[in-house]
PDB file of N, CA, C and O in Angstrom:
ATOM      1  N   UNK A   1     124.976  71.454  66.169  1.00  0.00           N
ATOM      2  CA  UNK A   1     124.501  72.661  66.955  1.00  0.00           C
ATOM      3  C   UNK A   1     123.690  72.735  68.101  1.00  0.00           C
ATOM      4  O   UNK A   1     122.509  72.395  68.019  1.00  0.00           O
ATOM      5  N   UNK A   2     124.143  73.113  69.101  1.00  0.00           N
ATOM      6  CA  UNK A   2     123.514  73.228  70.790  1.00  0.00           C
ATOM      7  C   UNK A   2     122.607  74.045  70.798  1.00  0.00           C
ATOM      8  O   UNK A   2     122.730  75.056  70.107  1.00  0.00           O
ATOM      9  N   UNK A   3     121.658  73.877  71.434  1.00  0.00           N
ATOM     10  CA  UNK A   3     120.603  75.180  72.052  1.00  0.00           C
ATOM     11  C   UNK A   3     120.408  75.148  73.645  1.00  0.00           C
ATOM     12  O   UNK A   3     120.186  74.216  74.417  1.00  0.00           O
ATOM     13  N   UNK A   4     120.561  76.393  73.817  1.00  0.00           N
ATOM     14  CA  UNK A   4     120.228  76.452  75.015  1.00  0.00           C
ATOM     15  C   UNK A   4     119.114  76.314  75.489  1.00  0.00           C
ATOM     16  O   UNK A   4     118.164  76.581  74.752  1.00  0.00           O
ATOM     17  N   UNK A   5     118.850  75.848  76.883  1.00  0.00           N
ATOM     18  CA  UNK A   5     117.574  75.931  77.385  1.00  0.00           C
ATOM     19  C   UNK A   5     117.056  77.113  77.975  1.00  0.00           C
ATOM     20  O   UNK A   5     117.727  77.510  78.929  1.00  0.00           O
ATOM     21  N   UNK A   6     116.231  77.674  77.737  1.00  0.00           N
ATOM     22  CA  UNK A   6     115.574  79.118  78.399  1.00  0.00           C
ATOM     23  C   UNK A   6     115.051  78.867  79.645  1.00  0.00           C
ATOM     24  O   UNK A   6     113.983  78.265  79.758  1.00  0.00           O
ATOM     25  N   UNK A   7     115.714  79.281  80.649  1.00  0.00           N
ATOM     26  CA  UNK A   7     114.941  78.988  81.854  1.00  0.00           C
ATOM     27  C   UNK A   7     113.414  79.608  82.078  1.00  0.00           C
ATOM     28  O   UNK A   7     113.199  80.811  81.927  1.00  0.00           O
ATOM     29  N   UNK A   8     112.425  78.706  82.436  1.00  0.00           N
ATOM     30  CA  UNK A   8     111.261  79.173  82.871  1.00  0.00           C
ATOM     31  C   UNK A   8     111.174  80.294  83.802  1.00  0.00           C
ATOM     32  O   UNK A   8     111.891  80.285  84.802  1.00  0.00           O
ATOM     33  N   UNK A   9     110.325  81.313  83.565  1.00  0.00           N
ATOM     34  CA  UNK A   9     110.099  82.221  84.434  1.00  0.00           C
ATOM     35  C   UNK A   9     108.966  82.099  84.872  1.00  0.00           C
ATOM     36  O   UNK A   9     108.163  81.520  84.140  1.00  0.00           O
ATOM     37  N   UNK A  10     108.433  82.664  86.397  1.00  0.00           N
ATOM     38  CA  UNK A  10     107.064  82.593  86.807  1.00  0.00           C
ATOM     39  C   UNK A  10     106.850  84.064  86.339  1.00  0.00           C
ATOM     40  O   UNK A  10     107.783  84.747  85.916  1.00  0.00           O
ATOM     41  N   UNK A  11     105.617  84.494  86.434  1.00  0.00           N
ATOM     42  CA  UNK A  11     105.025  85.691  86.069  1.00  0.00           C
ATOM     43  C   UNK A  11     105.267  86.253  87.904  1.00  0.00           C
ATOM     44  O   UNK A  11     105.285  85.566  88.925  1.00  0.00           O
ATOM     45  N   UNK A  12     105.416  87.661  87.731  1.00  0.00           N
ATOM     46  CA  UNK A  12     105.268  88.066  88.949  1.00  0.00           C
ATOM     47  C   UNK A  12     103.744  87.939  90.091  1.00  0.00           C
ATOM     48  O   UNK A  12     102.605  88.239  89.732  1.00  0.00           O
ATOM     49  N   UNK A  13     103.988  87.613  90.972  1.00  0.00           N
ATOM     50  CA  UNK A  13     102.573  87.588  91.866  1.00  0.00           C
ATOM     51  C   UNK A  13     102.021  88.710  92.082  1.00  0.00           C
ATOM     52  O   UNK A  13     102.776  89.681  92.059  1.00  0.00           O
ATOM     53  N   UNK A  14     100.617  88.942  92.348  1.00  0.00           N
ATOM     54  CA  UNK A  14     100.211  90.391  92.904  1.00  0.00           C
ATOM     55  C   UNK A  14     100.529  89.962  94.500  1.00  0.00           C
ATOM     56  O   UNK A  14     100.625  88.862  95.044  1.00  0.00           O
ATOM     57  N   UNK A  15     100.660  91.489  95.051  1.00  0.00           N
ATOM     58  CA  UNK A  15     100.442  91.696  96.071  1.00  0.00           C
ATOM     59  C   UNK A  15      99.765  91.097  97.157  1.00  0.00           C
ATOM     60  O   UNK A  15      98.870  91.880  97.475  1.00  0.00           O
ATOM     61  N   UNK A  16      99.747  90.162  97.838  1.00  0.00           N
ATOM     62  CA  UNK A  16      98.929  89.386  98.738  1.00  0.00           C
ATOM     63  C   UNK A  16      97.720  90.324  99.732  1.00  0.00           C
ATOM     64  O   UNK A  16      96.506  90.229  99.915  1.00  0.00           O
ATOM     65  N   UNK A  17      98.758  91.196 100.197  1.00  0.00           N
ATOM     66  CA  UNK A  17      98.286  92.101 100.919  1.00  0.00           C
ATOM     67  C   UNK A  17      96.967  92.902 100.730  1.00  0.00           C
ATOM     68  O   UNK A  17      95.961  92.964 101.437  1.00  0.00           O
ATOM     69  N   UNK A  18      97.346  93.595  99.348  1.00  0.00           N
ATOM     70  CA  UNK A  18      96.742  94.465  98.420  1.00  0.00           C
ATOM     71  C   UNK A  18      95.527  93.405  98.218  1.00  0.00           C
ATOM     72  O   UNK A  18      94.385  93.695  98.575  1.00  0.00           O
ATOM     73  N   UNK A  19      95.750  92.542  97.805  1.00  0.00           N
ATOM     74  CA  UNK A  19      94.557  91.662  97.186  1.00  0.00           C
ATOM     75  C   UNK A  19      93.698  91.195  97.911  1.00  0.00           C
ATOM     76  O   UNK A  19      92.612  90.932  97.396  1.00  0.00           O
ATOM     77  N   UNK A  20      93.908  90.940  99.350  1.00  0.00           N
ATOM     78  CA  UNK A  20      93.059  90.775 100.215  1.00  0.00           C
ATOM     79  C   UNK A  20      92.351  91.975 100.754  1.00  0.00           C
ATOM     80  O   UNK A  20      91.204  91.900 101.195  1.00  0.00           O
ATOM     81  N   UNK A  21      92.917  92.885 100.721  1.00  0.00           N
ATOM     82  CA  UNK A  21      92.082  94.565 100.767  1.00  0.00           C
ATOM     83  C   UNK A  21      91.010  94.441  99.920  1.00  0.00           C
ATOM     84  O   UNK A  21      89.827  94.356 100.249  1.00  0.00           O
ATOM     85  N   UNK A  22      91.458  94.434  98.856  1.00  0.00           N
ATOM     86  CA  UNK A  22      90.525  94.596  97.402  1.00  0.00           C
ATOM     87  C   UNK A  22      89.323  93.494  98.132  1.00  0.00           C
ATOM     88  O   UNK A  22      88.254  93.850  98.627  1.00  0.00           O
ATOM     89  N   UNK A  23      89.799  92.207  98.042  1.00  0.00           N
ATOM     90  CA  UNK A  23      88.471  91.363  98.263  1.00  0.00           C
ATOM     91  C   UNK A  23      87.762  91.468  99.386  1.00  0.00           C
ATOM     92  O   UNK A  23      86.662  90.929  99.269  1.00  0.00           O
ATOM     93  N   UNK A  24      88.050  92.173 100.917  1.00  0.00           N
ATOM     94  CA  UNK A  24      87.830  92.466 101.719  1.00  0.00           C
ATOM     95  C   UNK A  24      86.730  93.462 101.673  1.00  0.00           C
ATOM     96  O   UNK A  24      85.664  93.380 102.284  1.00  0.00           O
ATOM     97  N   UNK A  25      87.169  94.545 100.766  1.00  0.00           N
ATOM     98  CA  UNK A  25      86.381  95.546 100.390  1.00  0.00           C
ATOM     99  C   UNK A  25      85.228  95.209  99.518  1.00  0.00           C
ATOM    100  O   UNK A  25      84.181  95.856  99.547  1.00  0.00           O
ATOM    101  N   UNK A  26      85.435  94.163  98.723  1.00  0.00           N
ATOM    102  CA  UNK A  26      84.144  93.741  97.713  1.00  0.00           C
ATOM    103  C   UNK A  26      83.325  92.583  98.169  1.00  0.00           C
ATOM    104  O   UNK A  26      82.248  92.312  97.640  1.00  0.00           O
ATOM    105  N   UNK A  27      83.903  91.811  99.278  1.00  0.00           N
ATOM    106  CA  UNK A  27      83.239  90.799  99.929  1.00  0.00           C
ATOM    107  C   UNK A  27      82.098  91.483 100.785  1.00  0.00           C
ATOM    108  O   UNK A  27      80.938  91.096 100.643  1.00  0.00           O
ATOM    109  N   UNK A  28      82.445  92.603 101.764  1.00  0.00           N
ATOM    110  CA  UNK A  28      81.759  93.276 102.918  1.00  0.00           C
ATOM    111  C   UNK A  28      80.282  93.480 101.998  1.00  0.00           C
ATOM    112  O   UNK A  28      79.292  92.769 102.168  1.00  0.00           O
ATOM    113  N   UNK A  29      80.369  94.579 101.020  1.00  0.00           N
ATOM    114  CA  UNK A  29      78.789  95.106 100.413  1.00  0.00           C
ATOM    115  C   UNK A  29      78.094  93.667  99.928  1.00  0.00           C
ATOM    116  O   UNK A  29      76.933  93.394 100.235  1.00  0.00           O
ATOM    117  N   UNK A  30      78.832  92.890  99.234  1.00  0.00           N
ATOM    118  CA  UNK A  30      78.510  91.763  98.959  1.00  0.00           C
ATOM    119  C   UNK A  30      77.241  90.783  99.726  1.00  0.00           C
ATOM    120  O   UNK A  30      76.042  90.608  99.510  1.00  0.00           O
ATOM    121  N   UNK A  31      78.249  90.267 100.734  1.00  0.00           N
ATOM    122  CA  UNK A  31      77.529  89.621 101.554  1.00  0.00           C
ATOM    123  C   UNK A  31      76.639  90.281 102.399  1.00  0.00           C
ATOM    124  O   UNK A  31      75.754  89.564 102.866  1.00  0.00           O
ATOM    125  N   UNK A  32      76.638  91.516 102.736  1.00  0.00           N
ATOM    126  CA  UNK A  32      75.747  92.438 103.574  1.00  0.00           C
ATOM    127  C   UNK A  32      74.428  92.389 102.702  1.00  0.00           C
ATOM    128  O   UNK A  32      73.327  92.088 103.164  1.00  0.00           O
ATOM    129  N   UNK A  33      74.734  92.801 101.068  1.00  0.00           N
ATOM    130  CA  UNK A  33      73.781  92.830 100.267  1.00  0.00           C
ATOM    131  C   UNK A  33      72.903  91.536 100.535  1.00  0.00           C
ATOM    132  O   UNK A  33      71.759  91.409 100.970  1.00  0.00           O
ATOM    133  N   UNK A  34      73.674  90.799 100.198  1.00  0.00           N
ATOM    134  CA  UNK A  34      72.995  88.864 100.002  1.00  0.00           C
ATOM    135  C   UNK A  34      72.361  89.098 101.325  1.00  0.00           C
ATOM    136  O   UNK A  34      71.151  89.265 101.172  1.00  0.00           O
ATOM    137  N   UNK A  35      72.750  89.174 102.628  1.00  0.00           N
ATOM    138  CA  UNK A  35      72.020  88.995 103.626  1.00  0.00           C
ATOM    139  C   UNK A  35      70.314  89.790 103.919  1.00  0.00           C
ATOM    140  O   UNK A  35      69.230  89.328 104.277  1.00  0.00           O
ATOM    141  N   UNK A  36      70.802  91.189 103.545  1.00  0.00           N
ATOM    142  CA  UNK A  36      69.517  91.850 103.334  1.00  0.00           C
ATOM    143  C   UNK A  36      68.499  91.120 102.340  1.00  0.00           C
ATOM    144  O   UNK A  36      67.306  91.269 102.604  1.00  0.00           O
ATOM    145  N   UNK A  37      68.789  90.461 101.393  1.00  0.00           N
ATOM    146  CA  UNK A  37      68.156  90.090 100.375  1.00  0.00           C
ATOM    147  C   UNK A  37      67.179  88.527 100.766  1.00  0.00           C
ATOM    148  O   UNK A  37      65.984  88.268 100.620  1.00  0.00           O
ATOM    149  N   UNK A  38      68.307  87.743 101.294  1.00  0.00           N
ATOM    150  CA  UNK A  38      67.608  86.440 102.218  1.00  0.00           C
ATOM    151  C   UNK A  38      66.709  87.155 103.365  1.00  0.00           C
ATOM    152  O   UNK A  38      65.583  86.738 103.634  1.00  0.00           O
ATOM    153  N   UNK A  39      67.211  88.102 103.920  1.00  0.00           N
ATOM    154  CA  UNK A  39      66.207  87.871 105.579  1.00  0.00           C
ATOM    155  C   UNK A  39      64.950  87.766 105.370  1.00  0.00           C
ATOM    156  O   UNK A  39      64.343  87.079 106.192  1.00  0.00           O
ATOM    157  N   UNK A  40      64.132  88.403 104.211  1.00  0.00           N
ATOM    158  CA  UNK A  40      62.845  88.204 104.433  1.00  0.00           C
ATOM    159  C   UNK A  40      62.501  86.926 104.431  1.00  0.00           C
ATOM    160  O   UNK A  40      61.668  86.534 105.249  1.00  0.00           O
ATOM    161  N   UNK A  41      63.070  86.068 103.530  1.00  0.00           N
ATOM    162  CA  UNK A  41      62.588  84.923 103.383  1.00  0.00           C
ATOM    163  C   UNK A  41      63.136  83.824 104.407  1.00  0.00           C
ATOM    164  O   UNK A  41      62.610  82.712 104.374  1.00  0.00           O
ATOM    165  N   UNK A  42      64.297  84.112 105.429  1.00  0.00           N
ATOM    166  CA  UNK A  42      64.789  83.315 106.107  1.00  0.00           C
ATOM    167  C   UNK A  42      64.520  83.804 107.581  1.00  0.00           C
ATOM    168  O   UNK A  42      65.277  83.403 108.465  1.00  0.00           O
ATOM    169  N   UNK A  43      63.280  84.810 107.947  1.00  0.00           N
ATOM    170  CA  UNK A  43      63.277  85.368 109.144  1.00  0.00           C
ATOM    171  C   UNK A  43      63.031  84.193 110.058  1.00  0.00           C
ATOM    172  O   UNK A  43      62.394  83.268 109.554  1.00  0.00           O
ATOM    173  N   UNK A  44      63.362  84.081 111.122  1.00  0.00           N
ATOM    174  CA  UNK A  44      63.258  82.943 112.190  1.00  0.00           C
ATOM    175  C   UNK A  44      64.555  81.704 112.158  1.00  0.00           C
ATOM    176  O   UNK A  44      64.931  81.078 113.149  1.00  0.00           O
ATOM    177  N   UNK A  45      65.008  81.581 110.984  1.00  0.00           N
ATOM    178  CA  UNK A  45      65.715  80.943 110.778  1.00  0.00           C
ATOM    179  C   UNK A  45      67.013  81.230 111.583  1.00  0.00           C
ATOM    180  O   UNK A  45      67.447  82.379 111.665  1.00  0.00           O
ATOM    181  N   UNK A  46      67.929  79.652 112.466  1.00  0.00           N
ATOM    182  CA  UNK A  46      69.230  79.723 112.660  1.00  0.00           C
ATOM    183  C   UNK A  46      70.188  80.700 111.879  1.00  0.00           C
ATOM    184  O   UNK A  46      69.950  80.870 110.683  1.00  0.00           O
ATOM    185  N   UNK A  47      71.064  81.241 112.356  1.00  0.00           N
ATOM    186  CA  UNK A  47      72.188  81.469 111.269  1.00  0.00           C
ATOM    187  C   UNK A  47      72.988  80.496 110.588  1.00  0.00           C
ATOM    188  O   UNK A  47      73.760  80.958 109.748  1.00  0.00           O
ATOM    189  N   UNK A  48      72.981  78.975 110.795  1.00  0.00           N
ATOM    190  CA  UNK A  48      73.687  78.192 110.104  1.00  0.00           C
ATOM    191  C   UNK A  48      72.769  78.056 109.003  1.00  0.00           C
ATOM    192  O   UNK A  48      73.260  77.756 107.915  1.00  0.00           O
ATOM    193  N   UNK A  49      71.307  78.250 109.105  1.00  0.00           N
ATOM    194  CA  UNK A  49      70.661  78.083 108.097  1.00  0.00           C
ATOM    195  C   UNK A  49      70.888  79.429 107.072  1.00  0.00           C
ATOM    196  O   UNK A  49      71.295  79.224 105.929  1.00  0.00           O
ATOM    197  N   UNK A  50      70.680  80.449 107.418  1.00  0.00           N
ATOM    198  CA  UNK A  50      70.774  81.505 106.498  1.00  0.00           C
ATOM    199  C   UNK A  50      72.614  81.162 105.837  1.00  0.00           C
ATOM    200  O   UNK A  50      73.037  81.038 104.687  1.00  0.00           O
ATOM    201  N   UNK A  51      72.951  81.134 106.492  1.00  0.00           N
ATOM    202  CA  UNK A  51      74.534  80.691 105.767  1.00  0.00           C
ATOM    203  C   UNK A  51      74.563  79.867 104.915  1.00  0.00           C
ATOM    204  O   UNK A  51      75.256  80.041 103.912  1.00  0.00           O
ATOM    205  N   UNK A  52      73.682  78.555 105.129  1.00  0.00           N
ATOM    206  CA  UNK A  52      73.375  77.622 104.078  1.00  0.00           C
ATOM    207  C   UNK A  52      73.243  77.992 102.719  1.00  0.00           C
ATOM    208  O   UNK A  52      73.825  77.505 101.750  1.00  0.00           O
ATOM    209  N   UNK A  53      72.091  79.261 102.770  1.00  0.00           N
ATOM    210  CA  UNK A  53      71.509  79.445 101.820  1.00  0.00           C
ATOM    211  C   UNK A  53      72.234  80.522 101.000  1.00  0.00           C
ATOM    212  O   UNK A  53      72.152  80.577  99.773  1.00  0.00           O
ATOM    213  N   UNK A  54      73.087  81.541 101.896  1.00  0.00           N
ATOM    214  CA  UNK A  54      73.867  82.407 101.286  1.00  0.00           C
ATOM    215  C   UNK A  54      75.114  82.045 100.727  1.00  0.00           C
ATOM    216  O   UNK A  54      75.362  82.705  99.718  1.00  0.00           O
ATOM    217  N   UNK A  55      76.183  81.036 101.106  1.00  0.00           N
ATOM    218  CA  UNK A  55      77.139  80.313 100.930  1.00  0.00           C
ATOM    219  C   UNK A  55      77.000  80.017  99.146  1.00  0.00           C
ATOM    220  O   UNK A  55      77.787  80.330  98.253  1.00  0.00           O
ATOM    221  N   UNK A  56      75.874  79.403  99.082  1.00  0.00           N
ATOM    222  CA  UNK A  56      76.020  79.227  97.692  1.00  0.00           C
ATOM    223  C   UNK A  56      75.756  79.813  96.510  1.00  0.00           C
ATOM    224  O   UNK A  56      75.802  79.358  95.367  1.00  0.00           O
ATOM    225  N   UNK A  57      75.454  80.954  96.952  1.00  0.00           N
ATOM    226  CA  UNK A  57      75.263  82.383  95.780  1.00  0.00           C
ATOM    227  C   UNK A  57      76.302  83.088  96.080  1.00  0.00           C
ATOM    228  O   UNK A  57      76.628  83.710  95.069  1.00  0.00           O
ATOM    229  N   UNK A  58      77.120  83.357  97.106  1.00  0.00           N
ATOM    230  CA  UNK A  58      78.088  84.190  97.540  1.00  0.00           C
ATOM    231  C   UNK A  58      79.641  83.372  96.716  1.00  0.00           C
ATOM    232  O   UNK A  58      80.477  84.123  96.214  1.00  0.00           O
ATOM    233  N   UNK A  59      79.814  82.117  96.681  1.00  0.00           N
ATOM    234  CA  UNK A  59      81.149  81.811  95.928  1.00  0.00           C
ATOM    235  C   UNK A  59      80.934  81.805  94.757  1.00  0.00           C
ATOM    236  O   UNK A  59      81.927  81.904  94.035  1.00  0.00           O
ATOM    237  N   UNK A  60      79.793  81.709  94.203  1.00  0.00           N
ATOM    238  CA  UNK A  60      79.904  81.901  92.518  1.00  0.00           C
ATOM    239  C   UNK A  60      80.116  83.286  92.178  1.00  0.00           C
ATOM    240  O   UNK A  60      81.009  83.599  91.392  1.00  0.00           O
ATOM    241  N   UNK A  61      79.412  84.076  92.677  1.00  0.00           N
ATOM    242  CA  UNK A  61      79.675  85.920  92.719  1.00  0.00           C
ATOM    243  C   UNK A  61      80.879  86.117  92.809  1.00  0.00           C
ATOM    244  O   UNK A  61      81.291  86.979  92.032  1.00  0.00           O
ATOM    245  N   UNK A  62      81.953  85.449  93.747  1.00  0.00           N
ATOM    246  CA  UNK A  62      83.237  86.064  94.134  1.00  0.00           C
ATOM    247  C   UNK A  62      84.074  85.424  93.231  1.00  0.00           C
ATOM    248  O   UNK A  62      84.962  86.151  92.788  1.00  0.00           O
ATOM    249  N   UNK A  63      84.052  83.802  92.655  1.00  0.00           N
ATOM    250  CA  UNK A  63      84.685  83.365  91.714  1.00  0.00           C
ATOM    251  C   UNK A  63      84.567  84.106  90.097  1.00  0.00           C
ATOM    252  O   UNK A  63      85.576  84.377  89.447  1.00  0.00           O
ATOM    253  N   UNK A  64      83.439  84.316  89.699  1.00  0.00           N
ATOM    254  CA  UNK A  64      83.061  84.506  88.249  1.00  0.00           C
ATOM    255  C   UNK A  64      82.751  85.890  88.478  1.00  0.00           C
ATOM    256  O   UNK A  64      82.337  86.314  87.398  1.00  0.00           O
ATOM    257  N   UNK A  65      82.739  86.889  89.402  1.00  0.00           N
ATOM    258  CA  UNK A  65      82.568  88.275  89.059  1.00  0.00           C
ATOM    259  C   UNK A  65      83.380  89.161  89.702  1.00  0.00           C
ATOM    260  O   UNK A  65      83.892  89.987  88.946  1.00  0.00           O
ATOM    261  N   UNK A  66      83.786  89.297  91.365  1.00  0.00           N
ATOM    262  CA  UNK A  66      84.390  89.866  92.273  1.00  0.00           C
ATOM    263  C   UNK A  66      85.712  90.107  91.855  1.00  0.00           C
ATOM    264  O   UNK A  66      86.278  91.151  91.529  1.00  0.00           O
ATOM    265  N   UNK A  67      86.281  88.367  91.962  1.00  0.00           N
ATOM    266  CA  UNK A  67      87.834  88.164  91.921  1.00  0.00           C
ATOM    267  C   UNK A  67      88.286  88.903  90.587  1.00  0.00           C
ATOM    268  O   UNK A  67      88.906  89.961  90.489  1.00  0.00           O
ATOM    269  N   UNK A  68      87.857  88.146  89.685  1.00  0.00           N
ATOM    270  CA  UNK A  68      88.194  88.642  87.917  1.00  0.00           C
ATOM    271  C   UNK A  68      87.908  90.165  87.988  1.00  0.00           C
ATOM    272  O   UNK A  68      88.730  90.796  87.324  1.00  0.00           O
ATOM    273  N   UNK A  69      87.195  90.756  88.461  1.00  0.00           N
ATOM    274  CA  UNK A  69      86.865  92.203  88.460  1.00  0.00           C
ATOM    275  C   UNK A  69      87.862  93.031  88.977  1.00  0.00           C
ATOM    276  O   UNK A  69      88.330  94.037  88.443  1.00  0.00           O
ATOM    277  N   UNK A  70      88.306  92.285  90.608  1.00  0.00           N
ATOM    278  CA  UNK A  70      89.518  93.012  91.209  1.00  0.00           C
ATOM    279  C   UNK A  70      90.988  92.932  90.556  1.00  0.00           C
ATOM    280  O   UNK A  70      91.934  93.700  90.732  1.00  0.00           O
ATOM    281  N   UNK A  71      90.905  91.751  89.728  1.00  0.00           N
ATOM    282  CA  UNK A  71      92.262  90.969  89.161  1.00  0.00           C
ATOM    283  C   UNK A  71      92.329  92.100  87.557  1.00  0.00           C
ATOM    284  O   UNK A  71      93.424  92.541  87.208  1.00  0.00           O
ATOM    285  N   UNK A  72      91.515  92.312  87.040  1.00  0.00           N
ATOM    286  CA  UNK A  72      91.470  93.023  85.638  1.00  0.00           C
ATOM    287  C   UNK A  72      91.491  94.703  86.129  1.00  0.00           C
ATOM    288  O   UNK A  72      92.379  95.482  85.780  1.00  0.00           O
ATOM    289  N   UNK A  73      90.667  94.966  86.752  1.00  0.00           N
ATOM    290  CA  UNK A  73      90.356  96.160  87.139  1.00  0.00           C
ATOM    291  C   UNK A  73      91.814  96.918  87.980  1.00  0.00           C
ATOM    292  O   UNK A  73      92.083  98.099  87.759  1.00  0.00           O
ATOM    293  N   UNK A  74      92.570  96.161  88.830  1.00  0.00           N
ATOM    294  CA  UNK A  74      93.439  96.629  89.839  1.00  0.00           C
ATOM    295  C   UNK A  74      94.671  96.037  89.532  1.00  0.00           C
ATOM    296  O   UNK A  74      95.539  96.071  90.404  1.00  0.00           O
ATOM    297  N   UNK A  75      94.973  95.364  88.183  1.00  0.00           N
ATOM    298  CA  UNK A  75      96.172  94.547  87.880  1.00  0.00           C
ATOM    299  C   UNK A  75      97.767  95.481  88.156  1.00  0.00           C
ATOM    300  O   UNK A  75      98.844  95.011  88.524  1.00  0.00           O
ATOM    301  N   UNK A  76      97.514  96.534  87.914  1.00  0.00           N
ATOM    302  CA  UNK A  76      98.585  97.316  88.077  1.00  0.00           C
ATOM    303  C   UNK A  76      99.014  97.631  89.561  1.00  0.00           C
ATOM    304  O   UNK A  76     100.169  97.347  89.878  1.00  0.00           O
ATOM    305  N   UNK A  77      98.249  98.145  90.408  1.00  0.00           N
ATOM    306  CA  UNK A  77      98.090  98.460  91.819  1.00  0.00           C
ATOM    307  C   UNK A  77      98.339  97.070  92.320  1.00  0.00           C
ATOM    308  O   UNK A  77      99.361  97.030  93.005  1.00  0.00           O
ATOM    309  N   UNK A  78      97.819  96.086  92.215  1.00  0.00           N
ATOM    310  CA  UNK A  78      98.307  94.711  92.728  1.00  0.00           C
ATOM    311  C   UNK A  78      99.754  93.908  92.545  1.00  0.00           C
ATOM    312  O   UNK A  78     100.203  92.997  93.241  1.00  0.00           O
ATOM    313  N   UNK A  79     100.320  94.536  91.403  1.00  0.00           N
ATOM    314  CA  UNK A  79     101.545  94.022  90.917  1.00  0.00           C
ATOM    315  C   UNK A  79     102.759  95.180  91.179  1.00  0.00           C
ATOM    316  O   UNK A  79     103.850  95.314  90.624  1.00  0.00           O
ATOM    317  N   UNK A  80     102.048  96.026  92.355  1.00  0.00           N
ATOM    318  CA  UNK A  80     103.013  97.127  92.891  1.00  0.00           C
ATOM    319  C   UNK A  80     103.542  98.212  92.148  1.00  0.00           C
ATOM    320  O   UNK A  80     104.471  98.929  92.521  1.00  0.00           O
ATOM    321  N   UNK A  81     102.703  98.337  90.720  1.00  0.00           N
ATOM    322  CA  UNK A  81     103.207  99.519  90.025  1.00  0.00           C
ATOM    323  C   UNK A  81     102.950 100.733  90.513  1.00  0.00           C
ATOM    324  O   UNK A  81     103.370 101.734  89.933  1.00  0.00           O
TER     325      UNK A  81
END
């Protein structure tokens, strides 16, 4: 008895342009809000120092919050349906 191998199929990838647009729309208010939040504590600091504070906050918020939200909430639109 011979069995035929079933070819592995890749799941459809989301539309990169749409995903980029949604990330941009999510990142802008997030980074603006963080900038306002740390502003009073970092008055007089150089921009690179403020960025050093904001980036470690921003990265996990994106990875664990913003991007999963976008992927689940807009799955149909990202997949082109």
